[in-house]
C-alpha positions as CSV (number, residue, x, y, z in Angstrom):
1,X,125.7,80.5,88.3
2,X,122.0,81.1,88.4
3,X,120.0,84.3,89.0
4,X,117.1,85.1,91.3
5,X,114.9,88.2,91.2
6,X,113.5,89.6,94.5
7,X,111.2,92.6,94.6
8,X,110.9,94.4,98.0
9,X,114.4,93.1,98.6
10,X,115.6,95.9,100.8
11,X,113.8,94.9,104.1
12,X,112.0,92.2,105.9
13,X,111.1,89.0,104.2
14,X,112.7,90.1,100.9
15,X,116.0,90.9,102.5
16,X,116.0,87.6,104.4
17,X,115.2,85.7,101.2
18,X,118.0,87.5,99.4
19,X,120.5,86.3,102.1
20,X,119.1,82.8,102.0
21,X,119.3,82.5,98.2
22,X,122.7,84.1,98.0
23,X,124.1,81.6,100.5
24,X,123.4,78.9,97.9
25,X,126.5,78.1,95.9
26,X,126.7,80.4,92.9
27,X,123.4,82.1,93.4
28,X,123.2,85.7,92.0
29,X,120.5,88.0,93.3
30,X,118.8,91.0,91.6
31,X,117.3,93.2,94.3
32,X,114.4,95.4,93.3
33,X,112.9,98.2,95.3
34,X,112.1,101.9,95.5
35,X,114.8,102.9,97.9
36,X,118.5,102.6,97.0
37,X,120.0,102.7,100.5
38,X,118.2,99.6,101.9
39,X,118.8,97.7,98.7
40,X,122.5,98.6,98.7
41,X,122.9,97.6,102.4
42,X,121.4,94.2,101.6
43,X,123.6,93.8,98.5
44,X,126.7,94.6,100.5
45,X,125.7,91.9,103.1
46,X,125.6,89.2,100.4
47,X,129.3,89.3,99.6
48,X,130.7,88.8,96.1
49,X,128.6,87.2,93.4
50,X,127.6,89.9,91.0
51,X,124.5,90.9,93.0
52,X,122.6,93.9,91.5
53,X,120.3,96.6,92.8
54,X,117.5,97.8,90.5
55,X,115.8,100.9,92.0
56,X,112.3,101.7,90.7
57,X,108.6,101.1,90.8
58,X,107.6,97.4,90.4
59,X,104.2,98.4,89.0
60,X,105.9,100.4,86.2
61,X,106.1,97.8,83.5
62,X,108.1,99.9,81.1
63,X,110.7,100.6,83.8
64,X,111.0,96.9,84.9
65,X,111.2,95.5,81.4
66,X,113.9,98.0,80.6
67,X,115.8,97.3,83.9
68,X,115.9,93.6,83.1
69,X,116.9,94.3,79.5
70,X,119.9,96.2,80.9
71,X,120.9,93.0,82.6
72,X,120.5,90.9,79.4
73,X,124.1,89.9,79.1
74,X,124.4,88.7,82.7
75,X,120.9,87.0,82.5
76,X,122.1,85.1,79.5
77,X,125.2,83.9,81.2
78,X,123.4,83.4,84.6
79,X,119.9,82.3,83.7
80,X,116.9,83.6,85.8
81,X,115.5,80.5,87.5
82,X,113.6,82.1,90.4
83,X,111.4,85.2,90.9
84,X,110.1,86.2,94.3
85,X,107.4,88.8,93.8
86,X,107.4,90.1,97.4
87,X,107.1,93.9,97.1
88,X,104.2,95.3,99.0
89,X,102.8,98.1,101.2
90,X,100.4,97.9,104.2
91,X,97.9,100.2,105.7
92,X,94.1,100.7,105.9
93,X,91.8,102.6,103.6
94,X,89.1,104.5,105.6
95,X,87.4,106.2,102.6
96,X,85.1,108.1,104.8
97,X,88.0,109.8,106.6
98,X,89.0,111.8,103.5
99,X,91.0,111.4,100.3
100,X,94.4,111.1,102.0
101,X,93.2,108.2,104.0
102,X,91.8,106.4,100.9
103,X,94.7,104.3,99.8
104,X,92.8,101.8,97.7
105,X,94.5,102.7,94.4
106,X,98.0,102.8,95.9
107,X,97.7,99.5,97.8
108,X,96.2,97.7,94.8
109,X,98.8,99.1,92.5
110,X,101.8,98.1,94.5
111,X,100.6,94.8,96.0
112,X,98.6,93.3,93.1
113,X,99.6,95.1,89.9
114,X,103.2,95.2,91.0
115,X,103.2,91.4,91.3
116,X,101.6,91.0,87.9
117,X,104.0,93.4,86.3
118,X,106.9,91.5,87.9
119,X,105.7,88.2,86.6
120,X,105.1,89.5,83.1
121,X,108.4,91.3,82.9
122,X,110.3,88.3,84.2
123,X,108.4,85.7,82.1
124,X,110.7,85.8,79.0
125,X,113.8,85.3,81.1
126,X,112.3,82.5,83.1
127,X,111.1,80.8,80.0
128,X,114.5,81.2,78.3
129,X,116.4,79.5,81.2
130,X,117.5,75.9,80.6
131,X,114.6,73.5,80.9
132,X,116.6,70.8,82.6
133,X,115.5,72.2,85.9
134,X,112.3,73.7,87.2
135,X,112.0,77.5,87.3
136,X,109.9,79.2,90.0
137,X,107.7,82.2,90.7
138,X,106.7,82.7,94.3
139,X,104.2,85.5,95.3
140,X,103.9,87.0,98.8
141,X,100.2,87.0,99.7
142,X,99.0,87.3,103.3
143,X,97.0,85.7,106.0
144,X,94.5,88.4,105.2
145,X,93.8,86.6,102.0
146,X,92.3,83.9,104.2
147,X,90.0,86.1,106.3
148,X,88.9,89.7,106.6
149,X,90.0,92.4,109.1
150,X,88.3,95.8,109.8
151,X,90.0,98.7,108.0
152,X,92.1,96.5,105.8
153,X,89.8,96.2,102.8
154,X,92.3,97.3,100.1
155,X,95.1,95.2,101.5
156,X,93.0,92.1,101.9
157,X,91.5,92.5,98.4
158,X,95.0,92.9,96.9
159,X,96.4,89.9,98.7
160,X,93.4,87.8,97.9
161,X,93.8,88.8,94.2
162,X,97.3,87.5,94.3
163,X,96.0,83.9,94.9
164,X,93.9,84.1,91.8
165,X,96.8,85.4,89.8
166,X,99.0,82.6,91.2
167,X,96.5,79.9,90.2
168,X,96.1,81.2,86.7
169,X,99.8,81.6,86.0
170,X,100.4,78.1,87.5
171,X,98.2,76.7,84.8
172,X,99.5,78.9,82.0
173,X,103.1,78.3,82.7
174,X,103.1,74.7,83.7
175,X,103.9,73.4,80.2
176,X,107.0,75.6,80.1
177,X,108.3,74.0,83.3
178,X,107.7,77.1,85.5
179,X,106.1,76.4,88.9
180,X,104.1,79.1,90.5
181,X,103.1,79.3,94.2
182,X,102.1,81.7,96.9
183,X,102.9,82.1,100.6
184,X,100.5,83.6,103.1
185,X,102.5,84.8,106.1
186,X,100.8,85.9,109.3
187,X,102.5,88.3,111.7
188,X,106.2,88.5,110.9
189,X,108.7,90.8,112.7
190,X,109.3,93.3,110.0
191,X,109.3,97.1,109.6
192,X,105.9,97.0,107.9
193,X,104.4,94.9,110.7
194,X,105.6,97.2,113.4
195,X,104.3,100.2,111.4
196,X,100.9,98.5,111.2
197,X,100.9,97.6,114.9
198,X,101.8,101.2,115.8
199,X,98.8,102.4,113.8
200,X,96.6,99.8,115.6
201,X,97.9,100.9,119.0
202,X,97.2,104.5,118.2
203,X,93.7,103.7,117.0
204,X,93.0,101.7,120.2
205,X,94.6,104.2,122.5
206,X,97.1,101.7,123.9
207,X,100.9,101.4,123.8
208,X,102.7,99.6,121.0
209,X,103.9,97.0,123.6
210,X,100.3,96.4,124.7
211,X,99.2,96.0,121.1
212,X,102.0,93.5,120.3
213,X,101.2,91.5,123.5
214,X,97.5,91.4,122.5
215,X,98.2,90.3,118.9
216,X,100.7,87.7,120.1
217,X,98.2,86.2,122.5
218,X,95.8,85.7,119.6
219,X,98.4,83.5,117.8
220,X,98.3,79.8,118.9
221,X,102.1,79.5,119.3
222,X,102.3,82.8,121.1
223,X,104.9,84.3,118.8
224,X,105.5,86.1,115.6
225,X,107.5,84.6,112.8
226,X,111.0,85.8,111.9
227,X,111.7,86.9,108.4
228,X,114.3,84.1,108.1
229,X,111.7,81.5,108.7
230,X,109.7,82.7,105.8
231,X,112.8,82.9,103.7
232,X,113.6,79.2,104.3
233,X,110.1,78.3,102.9
234,X,110.7,80.5,99.9
235,X,114.1,79.0,99.3
236,X,112.6,75.5,99.4
237,X,109.9,76.4,96.9
238,X,112.6,77.6,94.6
239,X,115.0,74.7,95.1
240,X,116.2,72.4,92.3
241,X,114.5,69.4,93.9
242,X,111.1,71.1,94.1
243,X,109.4,69.8,91.0
244,X,105.8,69.0,92.0
245,X,104.3,71.9,94.0
246,X,102.5,74.4,91.8
247,X,99.3,76.3,92.1
248,X,99.6,76.0,95.9
249,X,99.1,78.5,98.7
250,X,101.3,77.8,101.7
251,X,100.3,79.2,105.1
252,X,103.1,80.2,107.5
253,X,101.3,81.9,110.4
254,X,102.1,80.1,113.7
255,X,98.6,78.5,113.6
256,X,96.7,81.8,113.3
257,X,94.8,80.3,110.3
258,X,94.3,76.6,109.7
259,X,92.8,75.4,106.5
């Protein structure tokens, strides 16, 4: 049995990836997030398999290192072969609107520092796993790492920073047999996306339905992705047979950005 670590595993893409990976024969999932209830709901949906919930702040290195150390016995028996650094928060950062609206520090801390802390805390366990198969780190970036958007300065900066982090780790970890990649989703039907769309609708003085319709029309395929579609890509990037892709950014956005 092999282990996979997923941050932001209680909802959206993280929850879908947990279900996808747990469906593999013998896969054990460690779900990480700030809220116990969503994590537990996902864990319960995975069935038997020794799945674990770790509740805490992914940007707190001391906590995450300690949390993984508490799983040392199981991680020795069931090596960590895949890490999905997916935790993130959305929102704009209108500095001029007052201190409560300035979310730069929070967004950078969770989205960028959190991914770095996850990678560093998991590194010893990934490197200790048997070298007869590749081990994987996948980071969730965003389509907003590809182009800018008004009012999304902090989020776009954090998600763009993840691509630099990914490239450097891909070079640093290649000789150890660890492959590092990033995904850049566009609109995906998740709680975070609906929250952002609600904010956009309120800012524009239109209904949520109208905002969704407008955003959908701007996507070439005329649809948002489902979390399960992104999870399929993550599962492929972490598969035993995936031995060559590293340092890559994979876009999954229904044609909203084409490199």
